[in-house]
C-alpha positions in Angstrom: 11.1 -11.3 -69.6 13.9 -9.7 -71.5 12.0 -8.1 -74.0 9.8 -6.0 -71.8 10.7 -2.1 -71.4 11.7 -2.2 -67.6 9.3 0.9 -67.6 6.7 2.9 -69.1 5.7 6.5 -67.8 2.4 7.7 -69.0 1.2 11.5 -67.9 2.4 15.0 -68.3 5.3 16.0 -70.2 5.7 19.6 -70.5 7.8 22.9 -70.4 8.6 24.3 -67.1 9.4 28.2 -66.9 10.8 28.6 -63.3 11.1 31.9 -61.8 11.9 33.3 -58.3 12.6 33.6 -55.7 9.2 35.3 -55.4 8.6 37.0 -52.3 4.9 38.6 -52.5 2.9 38.2 -55.5 2.7 41.5 -57.4 -0.5 43.6 -57.1 -2.8 43.6 -60.4 -0.9 46.0 -62.5 2.5 45.9 -60.8 5.5 44.2 -61.8 8.3 42.5 -59.6 11.7 41.6 -60.7 13.2 38.0 -59.8 16.8 36.9 -60.0 16.4 33.6 -61.4 14.9 31.9 -64.7 15.3 28.9 -65.9 13.5 26.6 -68.9 13.4 22.8 -68.3 11.6 19.9 -69.0 8.5 19.7 -66.5 5.4 17.9 -65.3 5.1 14.7 -63.0 6.3 12.4 -66.0 8.6 14.8 -67.7 10.6 15.1 -64.3 10.4 11.4 -63.8 11.8 10.8 -67.3 14.4 13.2 -67.0 16.0 11.6 -63.8 15.4 7.9 -65.6 17.5 9.0 -68.0 20.3 10.1 -65.9 20.1 7.1 -63.7 20.0 4.6 -66.8 16.5 3.2 -65.9 15.9 2.3 -69.4 12.3 4.0 -69.2 10.4 4.9 -72.1 7.9 7.6 -71.6 4.5 8.3 -74.2 3.5 12.1 -74.8 1.6 14.1 -77.1 3.6 17.4 -77.9 3.1 20.6 -80.0 4.3 21.5 -83.2 5.5 25.0 -82.1 8.8 26.3 -80.9 8.4 25.2 -77.2 7.4 21.5 -78.3 10.8 21.6 -80.3 13.0 22.7 -77.7 11.1 19.9 -75.4 11.7 17.3 -77.7 15.5 17.8 -77.9 15.9 17.7 -73.8 15.3 14.1 -73.7 17.7 11.4 -75.0 16.4 9.8 -78.5 14.4 7.0 -77.6 13.3 7.9 -74.1 10.2 9.4 -75.3 8.0 8.5 -77.9 6.1 11.2 -79.0 2.8 11.6 -80.7 2.5 15.4 -82.1 -0.4 17.5 -81.8 -1.9 20.7 -83.3 -2.3 22.0 -79.9 0.4 24.7 -78.4 2.7 23.0 -76.1 1.7 23.1 -72.5 3.7 25.6 -70.3 3.6 25.8 -66.5 5.3 28.9 -64.7 6.7 27.8 -61.5 7.6 30.4 -59.4 9.7 29.2 -56.2 9.4 31.5 -53.1 11.8 31.9 -50.0 12.4 28.6 -48.3 11.0 25.7 -50.4 7.4 26.3 -51.4 6.5 26.6 -54.8 3.3 28.1 -56.7 2.4 26.6 -60.0 0.5 28.3 -63.1 -0.3 26.1 -66.1 -1.5 26.3 -69.6 -2.7 22.9 -70.7 -2.3 22.9 -74.3 -1.1 19.4 -75.6 -2.0 18.0 -72.8 -5.4 18.3 -73.2 -4.9 15.9 -76.5 -3.1 13.3 -74.6 -5.8 10.1 -74.4 -5.1 6.1 -74.3 -6.5 5.9 -77.8 -3.9 8.3 -79.0 -0.8 7.0 -77.1 -1.5 3.5 -76.8 -0.2 2.0 -80.1 3.0 3.5 -79.1 3.1 2.2 -75.6 5.7 -1.0 -75.5 5.2 -4.0 -73.2 6.6 -3.0 -69.9 7.6 -4.8 -66.2 6.4 -1.5 -64.6 4.3 1.5 -65.7 3.9 4.9 -63.9 1.0 6.8 -64.3 1.6 10.2 -63.4 -0.2 13.5 -63.3 -3.5 12.3 -63.4 -5.2 15.8 -62.9 -3.5 17.1 -65.7 -4.3 14.9 -68.1 -8.0 15.1 -68.4 -8.4 13.1 -71.7 -6.5 10.4 -70.3 -7.9 10.5 -66.8 -11.6 8.6 -67.6 -9.9 6.0 -69.3 -7.7 4.9 -65.9 -10.0 2.1 -65.2 -9.9 0.8 -69.0 -5.7 1.4 -68.7 -5.2 -0.5 -65.4 -7.4 -3.3 -66.9 -5.2 -3.6 -70.1 -2.0 -3.0 -68.2 -2.8 -5.6 -65.3 -4.1 -8.3 -68.0 -0.6 -7.3 -69.7 1.3 -8.4 -66.6 2.6 -4.7 -66.1 2.9 -3.9 -62.2 1.4 -0.1 -62.0 2.5 2.9 -60.1 0.4 5.8 -59.5 1.6 9.5 -58.4 -1.7 11.5 -59.2 -0.8 14.8 -58.1 -3.0 17.7 -56.8 -6.9 18.0 -58.3 -7.5 21.6 -59.0 -10.7 20.9 -57.3 -9.3 20.0 -54.1 -10.2 16.3 -52.9 -14.1 16.8 -53.2 -16.0 13.5 -52.6 -16.2 12.7 -56.0 -12.3 12.8 -56.4 -12.1 10.7 -53.4 -14.0 7.9 -55.2 -12.6 8.2 -58.2 -8.6 7.8 -57.2 -10.2 5.1 -54.5 -11.3 3.2 -57.8 -7.9 3.1 -59.0 -6.2 1.7 -56.0 -6.8 -1.9 -56.3 -4.9 -2.1 -59.2 -2.0 -0.5 -57.9 1.3 -2.1 -56.8 2.8 1.1 -55.9 1.2 4.0 -54.7 3.8 7.0 -54.4 2.1 10.4 -53.1 3.2 13.3 -50.8 2.1 14.1 -47.1 -0.6 16.9 -48.1 -1.9 14.6 -51.0 -2.6 11.5 -48.5 -3.9 13.6 -45.7 -6.6 15.1 -47.9 -7.2 11.9 -49.7 -7.8 9.9 -46.6 -9.0 12.6 -44.4 -6.6 11.3 -41.8 -4.8 13.6 -39.2 -1.4 12.1 -39.7 0.7 10.5 -42.6 1.0 7.5 -40.4 -2.8 6.9 -40.4 -3.0 7.8 -43.7 -0.5 5.1 -45.0 -2.5 2.7 -42.7 -5.6 3.6 -44.4 -4.3 3.5 -48.1 -2.4 0.3 -47.5 -5.6 -1.7 -47.3 -6.5 -0.4 -50.8 -3.8 -1.2 -52.8 -3.1 -4.5 -54.5 -2.0 -6.9 -51.9 1.8 -7.0 -51.1 2.1 -3.3 -52.8 3.9 -0.5 -51.2 2.4 2.6 -50.2 4.6 5.2 -50.0 4.5 8.9 -48.5 6.9 11.4 -49.3 7.8 13.8 -46.5 9.8 16.5 -47.9 12.7 17.3 -45.7 11.5 14.7 -43.3 12.3 11.8 -45.8 9.6 9.2 -46.7 7.4 6.9 -44.7 6.2 3.7 -46.6 4.4 0.4 -45.8 4.3 -3.2 -47.1 2.7 -6.2 -45.9 2.1 -4.4 -42.6 5.5 -3.4 -41.7 6.0 0.3 -41.9 9.7 1.7 -42.9 10.8 5.2 -42.0 13.7 7.0 -43.8 15.2 10.1 -43.0 16.2 12.8 -45.5 19.7 14.1 -45.1 20.0 17.8 -44.3 21.1 19.9 -47.6 21.3 23.3 -48.8 18.2 23.8 -51.0 18.7 25.2 -54.1 15.5 24.1 -56.0 12.8 21.7 -55.0 10.6 21.5 -57.9 10.3 18.2 -59.4 12.0 16.4 -56.1 8.9 14.1 -55.8 8.9 13.2 -59.2 12.9 12.4 -58.8 12.0 10.2 -55.9 9.7 8.4 -57.7 12.2 7.5 -60.6 15.2 6.3 -58.2 12.7 4.4 -56.4 11.3 2.7 -59.3 14.9 2.4 -60.6 16.2 0.8 -57.6 13.2 -1.6 -57.3 13.7 -2.5 -61.0 17.6 -3.3 -60.3 16.2 -5.9 -57.7 16.8 -3.6 -54.5 14.7 -4.6 -51.3 12.1 -2.1 -50.3 14.2 -0.5 -47.4 17.3 -0.2 -49.7 15.1 1.3 -52.4 13.6 4.0 -50.0 17.2 4.9 -49.0 18.4 5.6 -52.6 15.3 7.4 -53.7 15.7 9.9 -50.6 19.6 10.3 -51.6 18.8 10.9 -55.0 16.1 13.4 -54.5 18.2 15.2 -52.0 20.9 15.6 -54.4 18.7 16.8 -56.9 17.5 19.9 -55.0 20.7 20.6 -53.8 22.7 21.0 -57.0 22.7 23.2 -59.8 23.3 22.0 -62.4 21.1 19.4 -60.9 22.9 16.2 -60.5 21.2 12.5 -59.7 24.4 10.5 -58.8 26.6 8.9 -58.0 25.1 8.6 -54.7 25.8 6.9 -51.2 23.5 5.1 -49.0 
């Protein structure tokens, strides 16, 4: 077991260009000014990788990357050894994240190198691991069709799987629901937000969605529904846990759920029981969204 990497992260690592706050969208042909701009590592997998590096998880992320200037910048932002990069000729993916007054955000993404991320491309780079997080399925179109194969191979290797698939561009159509449903029986940890849970299940409340999803994952697994400012709702073996979030002055919520994922999996890998792991994850995410430069610890729970 000691030769295994604690966590591998497979998914969308890209450049985020964060601008805002944007009060109203400019009409076509017009321009507005915003007071804030920041370049940062982005994407579900990228945000998780950053938080894991700060927490000392020992995670290894596997990703493609462009050979252009944004790709060179991206490769410099994570510690050496934290990411195994597969260069590609495609331009580096960039997401423009617009913050709005309050906590809402809007995203515009150029897919770029993420379109080249496939299982055949990155499988040779993937180390044996205790746990694998599949992140941002709907922004990795070449990887997504291979999810059934990926899950079979990881499970055969004794690797437990966690999933945070993100929001599908098409919305949760019947086909998307069936596709995601086919992944769930191989999942030990399903980590999604409230809106995703409601749309995936068609249930009217997160409590009912949680109950629905808990019956679809691996026996003994955990479903966690992230509720933003309201904390988190989770279930395991028929027992429900709710952790409230502290009241903080929100500076930037971009990547909050991904930070939560990192802290939760980090705590579990350190041997924390589920209630403590939930509390630690809420504490880390709350600290991250209320600090600039962003901090991930130390924390008190």
